[in-house]
N, C-alpha and C positions, 0 to 999 in steps of 0.2 A: 374426943374423939367417941366416933364411930364405932364401936366395937368390930363389924365387920369387913369394914376397910374400907367399905361401899365410897364415904362422904369420896375420899381423896379416892378413886377406883372414878370416878364418875367426872370430878377434875380433871384430873390422867384426859378422860378422854375430851373433854373441853377442850383442855387445851390440846392437845390432839387434831380438832378436827377443826381446828383457829388456825393453824398452824398450816392444816388444807387447805382453808378452805384462802386464808391468806397470799397463798402461794402461786395458786388456782390467777389470784387478780393481774399474776406477775405472766400467763400462762397467755403465751400465742402465735398461734401456726398458720390459723386459720386460712391466711395466703400461699402455704407450702408446702402442705399441705389439706389435701381432698376434704371434703368430708366422711361421706364414707372411707375411706379409709380408717380415716384417724377414731372413729367410730372402733372399732373392733384395737386401737394400741392398747396396752395395758404398762406401766412399765410402776417397781421402785425404786426408792432414793431412797439411799440414807442419808444422815450428818449427823452431827457431834454438837448441839446446840451448854454451852454456858451457859453460867448464872444471870447476865446479861444478855443471857438471847440469843447475845455472838452466835455464827454456825461458819462450824467448819470441817473439813473430811469428806466432804458433798463430792459426791459420784454413786451411779448407778445400782445398784445393790440385781437387778433381772430385771433387763434388760428390757424392749420391747418387741426386736427387734427390727426398728428402723431410725437410727443414728441420728434423723431430725430430731424427734418429738423428745429420745432421751436429752438430747440438747438441752429443747429447751424445759424440755422437763430442771435438768442441773440448774442452768440459768433460771429459772422465776428459781429456783431456792436460791440462790445466792444475789437475784436484786432482793427480794422478799425480806431479807437479815437486814438490821440482827429486830427477832420477831421480841411481841412479851415476853420477858425471864415469866422461862419457867416458872408454876407447882416447886417450895419447898420439898420438896418429899419427891420430884421429879429427877433432881441432883446427877441421877444416873445419867443424865443425857448427852450428858458430858464425857464420859467415860467408856459409855454399852452404848449413846447415837439413839439413834430412832432412825425409823424404813416408816416410808408411808406409800401408801401405794394408788398411781396416778392415774385416773384415767381425764379425757377428757370429755 
């Protein structure tokens, strides 16, 4: 393996990027929140991912201040599941979970 652990870190970053991209495909509040308001929103969502990619304990870790947006983000994660299984070195996602920053 890579003595500096860079390969594992890059693989983890790719996995987190994939999760974010897949989740954003299932997110939509265009008919509920106007575009100007959406541009300012940012939420953090927490969830756990097991070795098979199933999610649990999905919740808002830091609210955007807009309940509709926050619920849409949680709903998007739930709709996207199951995710592709995480790389073996990320098995702690089941116990420690993952937090992603979500912006429109």
